[in-house]
C-alpha positions in Angstrom: -67.0 153.5 60.9 -65.8 154.0 57.3 -66.9 151.6 54.6 -64.5 150.0 52.1 -65.1 148.8 48.6 -63.0 146.4 46.5 -62.5 146.7 42.8 -60.8 144.1 40.7 -59.4 144.9 37.2 -57.6 142.1 35.4 -54.8 141.0 37.7 -54.9 144.2 39.7 -56.9 144.5 42.8 -57.5 147.8 44.5 -59.0 148.3 47.9 -60.1 151.8 48.4 -61.5 153.5 51.4 -63.9 156.3 50.9 -62.7 158.5 53.8 -58.9 157.8 54.3 -55.9 158.5 52.2 -53.5 155.7 51.1 -50.4 155.2 53.3 -47.3 153.2 52.4 -47.4 149.5 53.2 -45.4 148.6 56.3 -46.2 151.7 58.3 -48.7 151.3 61.1 -52.0 152.8 60.2 -54.4 154.2 62.7 -57.2 154.1 60.2 -57.9 151.9 57.2 -55.6 152.3 54.3 -55.7 151.4 50.6 -53.4 148.7 49.4 -52.6 148.3 45.7 -51.3 144.9 44.4 -49.4 145.1 41.2 -49.5 142.3 38.5 -46.9 139.7 39.2 -46.4 140.7 42.8 -46.6 138.0 45.4 -49.8 137.8 47.3 -49.8 137.3 51.0 -49.7 133.6 51.9 -53.1 132.3 53.2 -53.2 130.5 56.5 -53.0 126.7 56.2 -56.3 124.9 56.4 -56.9 123.2 59.7 -59.0 120.5 58.0 -56.0 119.1 56.1 -53.9 118.9 59.3 -56.7 117.2 61.2 -57.3 114.8 58.4 -53.6 113.9 58.3 -53.5 113.4 62.1 -56.6 111.1 62.0 -55.1 109.1 59.1 -51.8 108.7 61.0 -53.7 107.6 64.1 -55.7 105.0 62.1 -52.5 103.7 60.6 -50.8 103.3 64.0 -53.8 101.6 65.6 -54.1 99.3 62.5 -50.4 98.4 62.8 -50.8 97.5 66.5 -53.8 95.3 65.8 -52.1 93.6 62.9 -49.0 92.9 64.9 -51.1 91.5 67.8 -52.9 89.2 65.4 -49.6 87.9 63.9 -48.2 87.4 67.4 -51.1 85.1 68.3 -51.0 83.2 65.1 -47.3 82.6 64.7 -45.8 79.8 66.7 -42.7 80.6 68.8 -43.4 84.3 69.1 -45.4 84.0 72.2 -42.4 83.5 74.4 -39.8 80.9 75.2 -41.2 77.4 75.4 -39.7 74.4 77.2 -38.8 71.6 74.6 -39.4 68.9 77.3 -43.1 70.0 77.6 -45.4 69.5 74.7 -49.2 69.5 74.2 -49.9 66.4 72.1 -53.7 66.9 71.7 -56.7 68.5 73.3 -60.5 68.0 73.2 -63.1 70.6 74.2 -65.7 69.2 76.6 -67.7 72.4 77.0 -67.3 76.2 76.8 -64.7 76.3 79.6 -63.7 72.6 80.0 -61.0 70.8 78.1 -59.1 67.6 78.3 -55.4 67.8 77.2 -52.7 65.2 76.7 -49.3 66.6 77.7 -45.9 65.0 77.2 -43.5 65.7 80.0 -40.2 64.1 78.9 -41.1 60.4 78.3 -44.3 60.6 80.4 -47.7 61.5 79.0 -50.4 63.0 81.3 -54.1 63.4 80.8 -54.9 66.8 82.2 -58.4 68.3 82.7 -58.7 72.1 82.6 -61.8 74.1 83.5 -63.1 77.1 85.5 -62.0 75.5 88.8 -58.4 74.9 87.7 -56.2 72.2 86.2 -56.0 68.6 87.5 -54.0 65.6 86.4 -56.7 63.0 85.5 -54.4 60.1 84.6 -50.8 59.1 83.8 -50.7 57.1 80.6 -48.7 53.9 80.9 -48.5 53.4 77.2 -47.8 56.6 75.4 -50.1 57.8 72.6 -48.5 57.7 69.2 -47.2 61.1 68.3 -48.2 62.0 64.7 -45.4 63.3 62.5 -45.6 67.0 62.0 -46.6 67.9 58.5 -44.4 70.6 56.8 -46.1 74.0 56.8 -47.5 74.6 53.3 -46.1 77.4 51.2 -48.3 80.5 51.1 -48.9 80.2 47.3 -50.2 76.6 47.8 -52.6 77.7 50.6 -53.8 80.7 48.5 -54.4 78.4 45.4 -56.2 75.9 47.6 -58.5 78.6 49.1 -59.4 80.0 45.7 -60.0 76.5 44.4 -62.5 75.9 47.2 -64.4 79.1 46.6 -64.9 78.4 42.9 -66.4 75.0 43.4 
């Protein structure tokens, strides 16, 4: 098999073969040919790097998964997003009794029920004859107030 040598002079690169004569570019060659690149001539485009396209795909995947997780977190935290709720049915308060047991006071219209929930299911424990006082809902604080309050607590 013939050997080739490459010589670079300034902007001009010459690939010469020791045994074959140079043929015009564009014609199929059965043997190795010499190609001369003139200064200022466009060089053949290099193949795009696969590392860049893989990195872009991984970044896009991470962004999409992060967006899904963030939207799921917001959906759990925001009231009213979880689905349509019945205005005649309200949870007034709850108390955890254990890791899976809980006592809940539920208002159904004008009636208040004491309900126990646990691993075995939900049971009505008592119907309250005198309703518990319903505390007034405090207005939701503005984000700037909550942020200032949190930074104030960390500095102390």
